C-alpha positions, 0 to 999 in steps of 0.5 A, a space after each residue: 606161823 608165816 615168814 613175814 609174820 615171824 619177820 614182823 614179830 622178830 623186827 618189832 622186838 628189835 624195836 623194843 629191844 633198841 628203846 630198852 637198851 636205849 632207856 635201861 642202859 645209861 651210861 654217861 659219857 659228855 656232859 648231858 649226853 649218854 651212849 645209846 646202846 640201843 645201837 647195838 641192837 640195830 647193829 645185830 639186826 642190820 648183820 642178820 635181817 638185813 637193810 629193812 629190819 634193821 633200819 626199822 629197829 633203828 628208826 622206830 626204836 629211836 621214836 619209840 626212845 624219844 616219845 617216852 623220854 622227851 616228846 618229839 624233841 630232837 625226834 626228826 634228826 635222829 629218826 632221819 640219821 638212824 635211817 641212813 646208818 640202817 640203810 648202810 649197815 644193812 646193805 654192808 653187814 651182810 655182804 661181808 659175811 661171804 669175804 673169807 678174810 675176816 680182817 678185810 671184813 671188819 675193816 670194810 664193817 667199820 668203814 661203813 660205820 664211819 660212813 653211815 654214822 658222819 653221813 646220817 648224824 654229823 650231816 644229815 641230822 645236823 642239816 635238818 636241825 639247821 633248818 628246823 631250829 634256824 641255826 647256822 649249819 656249823 652250829 649244828 654240826 658242833 652240838 651234834 659232834 659228841 653224839 656222833 663220837 659216842 654213836 660211832 663207838 658204840 657201833 664200832 664196839 657192837 661189831 664183834 656182838 655182831 659177828 658172834 650173834 649172827 652165827 646163832 641167829 642164823 642157826 635159831 631164824 634160818 629162813 629170817 636172817 638175811 641171806 644172798 639170793 640173785 644178788 640181793 640181800 633180802 
């Protein structure tokens, strides 16, 4: 099988994994809100397969999840938020692999999670929903604050999983994992 076909198949598996983890492992934390464990799959894909695969897993995974659970309700905001999260984490995670200081790498990764979730969920998702639902931006930020906190927690707690699985995925899929070539992450 060609490398592009393999990468497409592995990414499709990640999208299905995102949706399955989000649907099957529902951990209630706030009133009418569950931890979205699909973010673990997204984080692993961002770490091991790079920005394109990680972002596709996050965006198309949440599209699949929303279509199964609630139709189009909430879909545009979640998809846009995951686009930002996937792009940022997919660019940062593979680059921190080169750092010798594991503590520094963990701090940079945690900062990337904080910035991407804040920008994607608290800012862009709230702005889009403010425009779509004709509500004040501050109201949407308040409504999205619990989602921000829960998604931030899941992504931060998934960092050790990412680092552990990255080594295994590098051995299993050596031609598919993101690598540094000519200063770019593929």
